[in-house]
Structures are given as C-alpha cells and as structure tokens.
Gaussian input, Z-matrix of N, CA and C with variables (Angstrom, degrees):
# hf/3-21g

backbone

0 1
 N
 C     1     B1
 C     2     B2     1     A1
 N     3     B3     2     A2     1     D1
 C     4     B4     3     A3     2     D2
 C     5     B5     4     A4     3     D3
 N     6     B6     5     A5     4     D4
 C     7     B7     6     A6     5     D5
 C     8     B8     7     A7     6     D6
 N     9     B9     8     A8     7     D7
 C    10    B10     9     A9     8     D8
 C    11    B11    10    A10     9     D9
 N    12    B12    11    A11    10    D10
 C    13    B13    12    A12    11    D11
 C    14    B14    13    A13    12    D12
 N    15    B15    14    A14    13    D13
 C    16    B16    15    A15    14    D14
 C    17    B17    16    A16    15    D15
 N    18    B18    17    A17    16    D16
 C    19    B19    18    A18    17    D17
 C    20    B20    19    A19    18    D18
 N    21    B21    20    A20    19    D19
 C    22    B22    21    A21    20    D20
 C    23    B23    22    A22    21    D21
 N    24    B24    23    A23    22    D22
 C    25    B25    24    A24    23    D23
 C    26    B26    25    A25    24    D24
 N    27    B27    26    A26    25    D25
 C    28    B28    27    A27    26    D26
 C    29    B29    28    A28    27    D27
 N    30    B30    29    A29    28    D28
 C    31    B31    30    A30    29    D29
 C    32    B32    31    A31    30    D30
 N    33    B33    32    A32    31    D31
 C    34    B34    33    A33    32    D32
 C    35    B35    34    A34    33    D33
 N    36    B36    35    A35    34    D34
 C    37    B37    36    A36    35    D35
 C    38    B38    37    A37    36    D36
 N    39    B39    38    A38    37    D37
 C    40    B40    39    A39    38    D38
 C    41    B41    40    A40    39    D39
 N    42    B42    41    A41    40    D40
 C    43    B43    42    A42    41    D41
 C    44    B44    43    A43    42    D42
 N    45    B45    44    A44    43    D43
 C    46    B46    45    A45    44    D44
 C    47    B47    46    A46    45    D45
 N    48    B48    47    A47    46    D46
 C    49    B49    48    A48    47    D47
 C    50    B50    49    A49    48    D48
 N    51    B51    50    A50    49    D49
 C    52    B52    51    A51    50    D50
 C    53    B53    52    A52    51    D51
 N    54    B54    53    A53    52    D52
 C    55    B55    54    A54    53    D53
 C    56    B56    55    A55    54    D54
 N    57    B57    56    A56    55    D55
 C    58    B58    57    A57    56    D56
 C    59    B59    58    A58    57    D57
 N    60    B60    59    A59    58    D58
 C    61    B61    60    A60    59    D59
 C    62    B62    61    A61    60    D60
 N    63    B63    62    A62    61    D61
 C    64    B64    63    A63    62    D62
 C    65    B65    64    A64    63    D63
 N    66    B66    65    A65    64    D64
 C    67    B67    66    A66    65    D65
 C    68    B68    67    A67    66    D66
 N    69    B69    68    A68    67    D67
 C    70    B70    69    A69    68    D68
 C    71    B71    70    A70    69    D69
 N    72    B72    71    A71    70    D70
 C    73    B73    72    A72    71    D71
 C    74    B74    73    A73    72    D72
 N    75    B75    74    A74    73    D73
 C    76    B76    75    A75    74    D74
 C    77    B77    76    A76    75    D75
 N    78    B78    77    A77    76    D76
 C    79    B79    78    A78    77    D77
 C    80    B80    79    A79    78    D78
 N    81    B81    80    A80    79    D79
 C    82    B82    81    A81    80    D80
 C    83    B83    82    A82    81    D81
 N    84    B84    83    A83    82    D82
 C    85    B85    84    A84    83    D83
 C    86    B86    85    A85    84    D84
 N    87    B87    86    A86    85    D85
 C    88    B88    87    A87    86    D86
 C    89    B89    88    A88    87    D87
 N    90    B90    89    A89    88    D88
 C    91    B91    90    A90    89    D89
 C    92    B92    91    A91    90    D90
 N    93    B93    92    A92    91    D91
 C    94    B94    93    A93    92    D92
 C    95    B95    94    A94    93    D93
 N    96    B96    95    A95    94    D94
 C    97    B97    96    A96    95    D95
 C    98    B98    97    A97    96    D96
 N    99    B99    98    A98    97    D97
 C   100   B100    99    A99    98    D98
 C   101   B101   100   A100    99    D99
 N   102   B102   101   A101   100   D100
 C   103   B103   102   A102   101   D101
 C   104   B104   103   A103   102   D102
 N   105   B105   104   A104   103   D103
 C   106   B106   105   A105   104   D104
 C   107   B107   106   A106   105   D105
 N   108   B108   107   A107   106   D106
 C   109   B109   108   A108   107   D107
 C   110   B110   109   A109   108   D108
 N   111   B111   110   A110   109   D109
 C   112   B112   111   A111   110   D110
 C   113   B113   112   A112   111   D111
 N   114   B114   113   A113   112   D112
 C   115   B115   114   A114   113   D113
 C   116   B116   115   A115   114   D114
 N   117   B117   116   A116   115   D115
 C   118   B118   117   A117   116   D116
 C   119   B119   118   A118   117   D117
 N   120   B120   119   A119   118   D118
 C   121   B121   120   A120   119   D119
 C   122   B122   121   A121   120   D120
 N   123   B123   122   A122   121   D121
 C   124   B124   123   A123   122   D122
 C   125   B125   124   A124   123   D123
 N   126   B126   125   A125   124   D124
 C   127   B127   126   A126   125   D125
 C   128   B128   127   A127   126   D126
 N   129   B129   128   A128   127   D127
 C   130   B130   129   A129   128   D128
 C   131   B131   130   A130   129   D129
 N   132   B132   131   A131   130   D130
 C   133   B133   132   A132   131   D131
 C   134   B134   133   A133   132   D132
 N   135   B135   134   A134   133   D133
 C   136   B136   135   A135   134   D134
 C   137   B137   136   A136   135   D135
 N   138   B138   137   A137   136   D136
 C   139   B139   138   A138   137   D137
 C   140   B140   139   A139   138   D138
 N   141   B141   140   A140   139   D139
 C   142   B142   141   A141   140   D140
 C   143   B143   142   A142   141   D141
 N   144   B144   143   A143   142   D142
 C   145   B145   144   A144   143   D143
 C   146   B146   145   A145   144   D144
 N   147   B147   146   A146   145   D145
 C   148   B148   147   A147   146   D146
 C   149   B149   148   A148   147   D147
 N   150   B150   149   A149   148   D148
 C   151   B151   150   A150   149   D149
 C   152   B152   151   A151   150   D150
 N   153   B153   152   A152   151   D151
 C   154   B154   153   A153   152   D152
 C   155   B155   154   A154   153   D153
 N   156   B156   155   A155   154   D154
 C   157   B157   156   A156   155   D155
 C   158   B158   157   A157   156   D156
 N   159   B159   158   A158   157   D157
 C   160   B160   159   A159   158   D158
 C   161   B161   160   A160   159   D159
 N   162   B162   161   A161   160   D160
 C   163   B163   162   A162   161   D161
 C   164   B164   163   A163   162   D162
 N   165   B165   164   A164   163   D163
 C   166   B166   165   A165   164   D164
 C   167   B167   166   A166   165   D165
 N   168   B168   167   A167   166   D166
 C   169   B169   168   A168   167   D167
 C   170   B170   169   A169   168   D168
 N   171   B171   170   A170   169   D169
 C   172   B172   171   A171   170   D170
 C   173   B173   172   A172   171   D171
 N   174   B174   173   A173   172   D172
 C   175   B175   174   A174   173   D173
 C   176   B176   175   A175   174   D174
 N   177   B177   176   A176   175   D175
 C   178   B178   177   A177   176   D176
 C   179   B179   178   A178   177   D177
 N   180   B180   179   A179   178   D178
 C   181   B181   180   A180   179   D179
 C   182   B182   181   A181   180   D180
 N   183   B183   182   A182   181   D181
 C   184   B184   183   A183   182   D182
 C   185   B185   184   A184   183   D183
 N   186   B186   185   A185   184   D184
 C   187   B187   186   A186   185   D185
 C   188   B188   187   A187   186   D186
 N   189   B189   188   A188   187   D187
 C   190   B190   189   A189   188   D188
 C   191   B191   190   A190   189   D189
 N   192   B192   191   A191   190   D190
 C   193   B193   192   A192   191   D191
 C   194   B194   193   A193   192   D192
 N   195   B195   194   A194   193   D193
 C   196   B196   195   A195   194   D194
 C   197   B197   196   A196   195   D195
 N   198   B198   197   A197   196   D196
 C   199   B199   198   A198   197   D197
 C   200   B200   199   A199   198   D198
 N   201   B201   200   A200   199   D199
 C   202   B202   201   A201   200   D200
 C   203   B203   202   A202   201   D201
 N   204   B204   203   A203   202   D202
 C   205   B205   204   A204   203   D203
 C   206   B206   205   A205   204   D204
 N   207   B207   206   A206   205   D205
 C   208   B208   207   A207   206   D206
 C   209   B209   208   A208   207   D207
 N   210   B210   209   A209   208   D208
 C   211   B211   210   A210   209   D209
 C   212   B212   211   A211   210   D210
 N   213   B213   212   A212   211   D211
 C   214   B214   213   A213   212   D212
 C   215   B215   214   A214   213   D213
 N   216   B216   215   A215   214   D214
 C   217   B217   216   A216   215   D215
 C   218   B218   217   A217   216   D216
 N   219   B219   218   A218   217   D217
 C   220   B220   219   A219   218   D218
 C   221   B221   220   A220   219   D219
 N   222   B222   221   A221   220   D220
 C   223   B223   222   A222   221   D221
 C   224   B224   223   A223   222   D222
 N   225   B225   224   A224   223   D223
 C   226   B226   225   A225   224   D224
 C   227   B227   226   A226   225   D225
 N   228   B228   227   A227   226   D226
 C   229   B229   228   A228   227   D227
 C   230   B230   229   A229   228   D228
 N   231   B231   230   A230   229   D229
 C   232   B232   231   A231   230   D230
 C   233   B233   232   A232   231   D231
 N   234   B234   233   A233   232   D232
 C   235   B235   234   A234   233   D233
 C   236   B236   235   A235   234   D234
 N   237   B237   236   A236   235   D235
 C   238   B238   237   A237   236   D236
 C   239   B239   238   A238   237   D237
 N   240   B240   239   A239   238   D238
 C   241   B241   240   A240   239   D239
 C   242   B242   241   A241   240   D240
 N   243   B243   242   A242   241   D241
 C   244   B244   243   A243   242   D242
 C   245   B245   244   A244   243   D243
 N   246   B246   245   A245   244   D244
 C   247   B247   246   A246   245   D245
 C   248   B248   247   A247   246   D246
 N   249   B249   248   A248   247   D247
 C   250   B250   249   A249   248   D248
 C   251   B251   250   A250   249   D249
 N   252   B252   251   A251   250   D250
 C   253   B253   252   A252   251   D251
 C   254   B254   253   A253   252   D252
 N   255   B255   254   A254   253   D253
 C   256   B256   255   A255   254   D254
 C   257   B257   256   A256   255   D255
 N   258   B258   257   A257   256   D256
 C   259   B259   258   A258   257   D257
 C   260   B260   259   A259   258   D258
 N   261   B261   260   A260   259   D259
 C   262   B262   261   A261   260   D260
 C   263   B263   262   A262   261   D261
 N   264   B264   263   A263   262   D262
 C   265   B265   264   A264   263   D263
 C   266   B266   265   A265   264   D264
 N   267   B267   266   A266   265   D265
 C   268   B268   267   A267   266   D266
 C   269   B269   268   A268   267   D267
 N   270   B270   269   A269   268   D268
 C   271   B271   270   A270   269   D269
 C   272   B272   271   A271   270   D270
 N   273   B273   272   A272   271   D271
 C   274   B274   273   A273   272   D272
 C   275   B275   274   A274   273   D273
 N   276   B276   275   A275   274   D274
 C   277   B277   276   A276   275   D275
 C   278   B278   277   A277   276   D276
 N   279   B279   278   A278   277   D277
 C   280   B280   279   A279   278   D278
 C   281   B281   280   A280   279   D279
 N   282   B282   281   A281   280   D280
 C   283   B283   282   A282   281   D281
 C   284   B284   283   A283   282   D282

   B1=1.4399
   B2=1.5551
   B3=1.2423
   B4=1.4764
   B5=1.5195
   B6=1.3553
   B7=1.4647
   B8=1.4767
   B9=1.3230
   B10=1.4355
   B11=1.4887
   B12=1.3483
   B13=1.4788
   B14=1.5472
   B15=1.3513
   B16=1.4374
   B17=1.5096
   B18=1.3561
   B19=1.4700
   B20=1.5249
   B21=1.2925
   B22=1.4572
   B23=1.5384
   B24=1.3328
   B25=1.4875
   B26=1.5288
   B27=1.3334
   B28=1.5129
   B29=1.4839
   B30=1.3571
   B31=1.4563
   B32=1.5272
   B33=1.3500
   B34=1.4639
   B35=1.4935
   B36=1.3346
   B37=1.4492
   B38=1.5356
   B39=1.3175
   B40=1.4662
   B41=1.5442
   B42=1.3291
   B43=1.4319
   B44=1.5437
   B45=1.3426
   B46=1.4380
   B47=1.4964
   B48=1.2993
   B49=1.4797
   B50=1.4907
   B51=1.3395
   B52=1.4506
   B53=1.5318
   B54=1.2791
   B55=1.4431
   B56=1.5346
   B57=1.3448
   B58=1.4681
   B59=1.5196
   B60=1.3638
   B61=1.4820
   B62=1.5243
   B63=1.3518
   B64=1.4636
   B65=1.5372
   B66=1.3726
   B67=1.4635
   B68=1.5417
   B69=1.3082
   B70=1.5041
   B71=1.4826
   B72=1.3131
   B73=1.4719
   B74=1.5401
   B75=1.3229
   B76=1.5027
   B77=1.5061
   B78=1.3248
   B79=1.4959
   B80=1.5105
   B81=1.3518
   B82=1.4398
   B83=1.4898
   B84=1.2994
   B85=1.4354
   B86=1.5224
   B87=1.3300
   B88=1.4856
   B89=1.5223
   B90=1.3327
   B91=1.4865
   B92=1.5168
   B93=1.2849
   B94=1.4769
   B95=1.5238
   B96=1.3467
   B97=1.4470
   B98=1.5512
   B99=1.3268
   B100=1.4713
   B101=1.5288
   B102=1.3294
   B103=1.4422
   B104=1.5173
   B105=1.3271
   B106=1.4821
   B107=1.5093
   B108=1.3273
   B109=1.4948
   B110=1.5620
   B111=1.3007
   B112=1.4731
   B113=1.4880
   B114=1.3455
   B115=1.4506
   B116=1.5141
   B117=1.3348
   B118=1.5051
   B119=1.4923
   B120=1.3315
   B121=1.4776
   B122=1.5281
   B123=1.3383
   B124=1.4089
   B125=1.5824
   B126=1.2840
   B127=1.4770
   B128=1.5181
   B129=1.3370
   B130=1.4913
   B131=1.5357
   B132=1.2837
   B133=1.4691
   B134=1.5346
   B135=1.3222
   B136=1.4904
   B137=1.5381
   B138=1.3157
   B139=1.4723
   B140=1.5129
   B141=1.3270
   B142=1.4631
   B143=1.5598
   B144=1.2628
   B145=1.4750
   B146=1.4873
   B147=1.3382
   B148=1.4442
   B149=1.5372
   B150=1.3258
   B151=1.4444
   B152=1.5203
   B153=1.3209
   B154=1.4903
   B155=1.5431
   B156=1.3251
   B157=1.4713
   B158=1.5382
   B159=1.3150
   B160=1.4370
   B161=1.5153
   B162=1.3213
   B163=1.4954
   B164=1.4951
   B165=1.3548
   B166=1.4459
   B167=1.5131
   B168=1.3288
   B169=1.5147
   B170=1.5314
   B171=1.3284
   B172=1.4160
   B173=1.5489
   B174=1.3219
   B175=1.4581
   B176=1.4986
   B177=1.3213
   B178=1.4928
   B179=1.5264
   B180=1.3263
   B181=1.4799
   B182=1.4975
   B183=1.3055
   B184=1.4623
   B185=1.5251
   B186=1.3381
   B187=1.4407
   B188=1.5415
   B189=1.3419
   B190=1.5038
   B191=1.5206
   B192=1.3054
   B193=1.4789
   B194=1.4840
   B195=1.3383
   B196=1.4470
   B197=1.5313
   B198=1.3033
   B199=1.4799
   B200=1.5378
   B201=1.3085
   B202=1.4587
   B203=1.5025
   B204=1.3338
   B205=1.4765
   B206=1.4900
   B207=1.3269
   B208=1.4854
   B209=1.5084
   B210=1.3212
   B211=1.4715
   B212=1.5058
   B213=1.3191
   B214=1.4970
   B215=1.5101
   B216=1.3255
   B217=1.4753
   B218=1.5214
   B219=1.2808
   B220=1.4678
   B221=1.5533
   B222=1.3895
   B223=1.4217
   B224=1.5554
   B225=1.3359
   B226=1.4381
   B227=1.5151
   B228=1.2836
   B229=1.4683
   B230=1.5156
   B231=1.3694
   B232=1.4323
   B233=1.5402
   B234=1.2920
   B235=1.5524
   B236=1.4487
   B237=1.3253
   B238=1.4661
   B239=1.5451
   B240=1.3640
   B241=1.4307
   B242=1.5028
   B243=1.4178
   B244=1.4451
   B245=1.4951
   B246=1.3691
   B247=1.4585
   B248=1.4963
   B249=1.3560
   B250=1.4541
   B251=1.5025
   B252=1.3382
   B253=1.4497
   B254=1.4844
   B255=1.3341
   B256=1.4559
   B257=1.5764
   B258=1.3006
   B259=1.4985
   B260=1.5809
   B261=1.2742
   B262=1.4964
   B263=1.4691
   B264=1.3528
   B265=1.4446
   B266=1.5469
   B267=1.3495
   B268=1.4426
   B269=1.5518
   B270=1.3475
   B271=1.4266
   B272=1.5850
   B273=1.3307
   B274=1.4647
   B275=1.5363
   B276=1.3002
   B277=1.4629
   B278=1.5478
   B279=1.3651
   B280=1.4625
   B281=1.5288
   B282=1.3126
   B283=1.5081
   B284=1.4739
   A1=110.96
   A2=116.02
   A3=121.74
   A4=111.82
   A5=115.37
   A6=118.17
   A7=107.85
   A8=117.96
   A9=123.51
   A10=113.16
   A11=115.33
   A12=118.75
   A13=111.01
   A14=117.68
   A15=121.09
   A16=110.79
   A17=114.77
   A18=121.42
   A19=110.76
   A20=117.43
   A21=122.96
   A22=111.12
   A23=115.41
   A24=120.86
   A25=110.11
   A26=115.83
   A27=119.73
   A28=110.70
   A29=117.99
   A30=120.56
   A31=111.05
   A32=114.05
   A33=118.60
   A34=111.72
   A35=119.36
   A36=124.23
   A37=109.57
   A38=118.83
   A39=123.15
   A40=113.53
   A41=115.62
   A42=119.70
   A43=115.82
   A44=116.42
   A45=118.01
   A46=116.02
   A47=120.06
   A48=119.52
   A49=111.49
   A50=114.31
   A51=120.61
   A52=115.04
   A53=118.78
   A54=121.65
   A55=108.21
   A56=114.83
   A57=117.57
   A58=114.24
   A59=116.94
   A60=118.45
   A61=108.25
   A62=111.82
   A63=118.83
   A64=109.63
   A65=113.32
   A66=119.18
   A67=104.25
   A68=115.77
   A69=119.62
   A70=111.92
   A71=114.22
   A72=125.31
   A73=111.30
   A74=116.52
   A75=121.03
   A76=112.42
   A77=118.02
   A78=120.14
   A79=111.52
   A80=114.20
   A81=119.63
   A82=110.48
   A83=118.91
   A84=125.42
   A85=109.32
   A86=116.52
   A87=121.57
   A88=110.87
   A89=113.97
   A90=119.02
   A91=111.63
   A92=116.99
   A93=121.30
   A94=108.59
   A95=117.18
   A96=119.18
   A97=112.46
   A98=114.72
   A99=120.42
   A100=111.34
   A101=115.75
   A102=119.90
   A103=111.72
   A104=116.72
   A105=121.68
   A106=109.27
   A107=117.17
   A108=121.14
   A109=108.82
   A110=116.31
   A111=118.95
   A112=112.33
   A113=118.28
   A114=122.29
   A115=110.04
   A116=115.87
   A117=119.87
   A118=109.45
   A119=118.47
   A120=121.60
   A121=106.97
   A122=119.19
   A123=119.88
   A124=113.15
   A125=116.69
   A126=121.02
   A127=116.57
   A128=116.22
   A129=123.70
   A130=112.92
   A131=117.40
   A132=122.16
   A133=110.69
   A134=115.66
   A135=118.87
   A136=110.95
   A137=113.08
   A138=120.58
   A139=109.96
   A140=115.42
   A141=120.68
   A142=110.32
   A143=115.63
   A144=121.33
   A145=109.39
   A146=117.90
   A147=122.03
   A148=106.86
   A149=115.33
   A150=122.05
   A151=111.74
   A152=115.80
   A153=121.39
   A154=112.69
   A155=114.61
   A156=119.43
   A157=112.86
   A158=119.13
   A159=122.66
   A160=111.49
   A161=114.44
   A162=120.65
   A163=112.28
   A164=116.38
   A165=123.12
   A166=111.63
   A167=114.90
   A168=117.49
   A169=106.10
   A170=115.35
   A171=117.75
   A172=114.12
   A173=117.74
   A174=123.04
   A175=112.16
   A176=115.16
   A177=118.38
   A178=110.67
   A179=117.49
   A180=121.80
   A181=110.34
   A182=119.46
   A183=121.83
   A184=111.33
   A185=116.90
   A186=121.05
   A187=111.82
   A188=113.80
   A189=119.43
   A190=110.27
   A191=117.54
   A192=121.43
   A193=112.48
   A194=118.06
   A195=120.84
   A196=109.22
   A197=118.32
   A198=121.07
   A199=110.21
   A200=116.75
   A201=120.95
   A202=111.28
   A203=118.55
   A204=120.28
   A205=114.54
   A206=118.12
   A207=122.34
   A208=109.96
   A209=117.61
   A210=122.74
   A211=112.33
   A212=116.15
   A213=122.37
   A214=107.84
   A215=116.27
   A216=120.56
   A217=108.97
   A218=117.12
   A219=122.29
   A220=110.03
   A221=115.06
   A222=117.96
   A223=108.76
   A224=115.35
   A225=124.11
   A226=109.36
   A227=118.70
   A228=122.13
   A229=105.29
   A230=116.86
   A231=118.25
   A232=112.26
   A233=113.70
   A234=118.91
   A235=110.12
   A236=121.50
   A237=123.07
   A238=109.58
   A239=113.10
   A240=119.08
   A241=109.54
   A242=115.48
   A243=121.42
   A244=107.12
   A245=113.47
   A246=122.72
   A247=109.38
   A248=117.62
   A249=122.33
   A250=109.31
   A251=113.90
   A252=121.53
   A253=109.23
   A254=118.09
   A255=123.03
   A256=104.91
   A257=112.74
   A258=121.23
   A259=108.94
   A260=116.34
   A261=119.96
   A262=109.67
   A263=117.90
   A264=123.97
   A265=114.07
   A266=115.81
   A267=118.32
   A268=110.13
   A269=117.50
   A270=122.04
   A271=111.68
   A272=114.39
   A273=119.68
   A274=112.27
   A275=116.23
   A276=121.67
   A277=105.16
   A278=112.82
   A279=118.90
   A280=107.97
   A281=116.73
   A282=118.39
   A283=114.91
   D1=132.49
   D2=-176.50
   D3=-89.62
   D4=141.60
   D5=174.36
   D6=-81.12
   D7=172.43
   D8=-179.43
   D9=-65.45
   D10=-35.22
   D11=177.58
   D12=-69.37
   D13=-40.39
   D14=178.29
   D15=-63.63
   D16=-43.93
   D17=177.36
   D18=-57.69
   D19=-47.64
   D20=-179.12
   D21=-60.58
   D22=-41.50
   D23=178.51
   D24=-63.34
   D25=-45.26
   D26=-179.73
   D27=-67.36
   D28=-36.22
   D29=177.95
   D30=-60.65
   D31=-42.02
   D32=179.79
   D33=-66.79
   D34=-35.68
   D35=176.02
   D36=-68.27
   D37=-35.07
   D38=-176.12
   D39=-78.90
   D40=-18.14
   D41=-175.24
   D42=-52.18
   D43=-49.06
   D44=-178.38
   D45=-82.20
   D46=-12.16
   D47=-176.01
   D48=-76.46
   D49=152.43
   D50=-179.71
   D51=-81.30
   D52=156.19
   D53=173.13
   D54=-73.44
   D55=125.26
   D56=-173.48
   D57=-107.26
   D58=-12.86
   D59=179.11
   D60=-146.54
   D61=161.31
   D62=179.15
   D63=-132.16
   D64=144.31
   D65=173.03
   D66=-100.68
   D67=117.44
   D68=-175.13
   D69=-109.14
   D70=-152.31
   D71=-174.85
   D72=-60.12
   D73=-33.21
   D74=179.84
   D75=-70.41
   D76=-14.56
   D77=-178.64
   D78=74.02
   D79=-152.91
   D80=-177.01
   D81=-93.70
   D82=108.89
   D83=-176.51
   D84=-107.49
   D85=165.99
   D86=176.73
   D87=-57.92
   D88=-39.66
   D89=178.47
   D90=-62.18
   D91=-43.06
   D92=-179.50
   D93=-65.10
   D94=-44.02
   D95=179.82
   D96=-59.66
   D97=-42.91
   D98=178.18
   D99=-62.03
   D100=-40.73
   D101=-179.14
   D102=-69.04
   D103=-41.73
   D104=176.97
   D105=-62.77
   D106=-43.36
   D107=-179.71
   D108=-60.37
   D109=-45.98
   D110=178.24
   D111=-61.11
   D112=-39.94
   D113=-178.33
   D114=-68.40
   D115=-37.29
   D116=178.32
   D117=-65.80
   D118=-38.62
   D119=-178.31
   D120=-66.86
   D121=-39.61
   D122=-176.56
   D123=-79.43
   D124=-37.31
   D125=-173.02
   D126=-111.26
   D127=-24.39
   D128=-178.18
   D129=75.35
   D130=-43.17
   D131=-177.65
   D132=-124.44
   D133=115.21
   D134=-176.93
   D135=-129.62
   D136=152.41
   D137=176.96
   D138=-115.49
   D139=130.43
   D140=-178.87
   D141=-123.48
   D142=167.58
   D143=-178.35
   D144=-135.22
   D145=143.45
   D146=174.93
   D147=-106.18
   D148=123.09
   D149=-177.92
   D150=-70.52
   D151=159.65
   D152=179.68
   D153=-60.83
   D154=-35.04
   D155=-174.66
   D156=-84.33
   D157=4.00
   D158=177.81
   D159=-80.72
   D160=148.16
   D161=176.32
   D162=-79.72
   D163=-16.63
   D164=-178.73
   D165=-82.01
   D166=143.56
   D167=167.18
   D168=-85.90
   D169=156.05
   D170=179.71
   D171=-56.85
   D172=-40.28
   D173=175.50
   D174=-59.38
   D175=-51.00
   D176=-175.84
   D177=-66.86
   D178=-37.76
   D179=177.47
   D180=-65.63
   D181=-41.49
   D182=179.31
   D183=-64.99
   D184=-42.51
   D185=-178.67
   D186=-67.68
   D187=-41.14
   D188=-179.59
   D189=-65.16
   D190=-47.08
   D191=178.86
   D192=-65.24
   D193=-38.12
   D194=179.26
   D195=-66.40
   D196=-41.86
   D197=178.74
   D198=-65.11
   D199=-42.30
   D200=-175.58
   D201=-70.63
   D202=-27.64
   D203=-176.77
   D204=-109.86
   D205=0.10
   D206=178.20
   D207=73.51
   D208=27.17
   D209=178.77
   D210=-96.07
   D211=174.85
   D212=172.86
   D213=-112.92
   D214=139.96
   D215=171.88
   D216=-78.81
   D217=119.34
   D218=-178.51
   D219=-84.75
   D220=-48.14
   D221=179.70
   D222=-161.20
   D223=154.43
   D224=170.90
   D225=-128.48
   D226=114.03
   D227=-176.30
   D228=-131.67
   D229=118.05
   D230=179.96
   D231=61.42
   D232=-126.70
   D233=179.24
   D234=-95.62
   D235=-1.01
   D236=-176.75
   D237=-107.55
   D238=151.96
   D239=174.26
   D240=-148.21
   D241=158.22
   D242=-175.96
   D243=-123.55
   D244=136.15
   D245=177.13
   D246=-117.74
   D247=147.79
   D248=175.15
   D249=-137.72
   D250=137.69
   D251=170.19
   D252=-149.73
   D253=132.71
   D254=-176.77
   D255=-66.29
   D256=139.53
   D257=176.29
   D258=-66.97
   D259=138.57
   D260=179.18
   D261=-71.88
   D262=-40.67
   D263=-172.49
   D264=-88.67
   D265=-35.96
   D266=-172.55
   D267=-149.59
   D268=73.89
   D269=179.67
   D270=-63.93
   D271=124.24
   D272=-177.72
   D273=-113.00
   D274=-39.33
   D275=-171.54
   D276=-99.27
   D277=120.90
   D278=177.17
   D279=-108.55
   D280=110.20
   D281=-174.56
   D282=-63.97

C-alpha cells in the first residue's frame, strides 16, 4: 500500500509518460492481464486508458487490473489511470 507522499511522487513521474494500453469493449481479459503484468515488469510505472465503448469504469478497471497483477493504483483521472509495481528482477523506481 502506497502512502500519499509515495503516490504523489509516482503521479509526478507518470505525468510525462504516454498511455501504452487501452481497455476496450472486451473488458479485462486474461490476455490483457498478462500484457499489463509484462509491461509492469519492464517499466514499473504504466499509464492506461479506458475507451468509451468499454463496460468498465476507469476506477473499476484500475482496481481489477491492480489486483490481478499485484500492482498499486497510483491515480485515476478521467478515462486514464496509472499503475505501479516494483520490478522483481531490476527495481528502478523507488516511490
């Protein structure tokens, strides 16, 4: 669980990064979970977007993906959300 200071630090780091994945009409699938987990291992901090045609709300998608991948939800703003998980092999970002 992240403290508010850690969350603020990670939010600042996430601000300039691009959205790398989208949750679409198919919702949260096993394939999406695996892809998000791989991206978290490689980057630690990722930004995702929920498309308009998705049945998921950004908050519920963020929480479901965080739970499935062992990540923390850093922020949810509009249709975008940020997840963070320390890399098992090579941790780089220290919140």
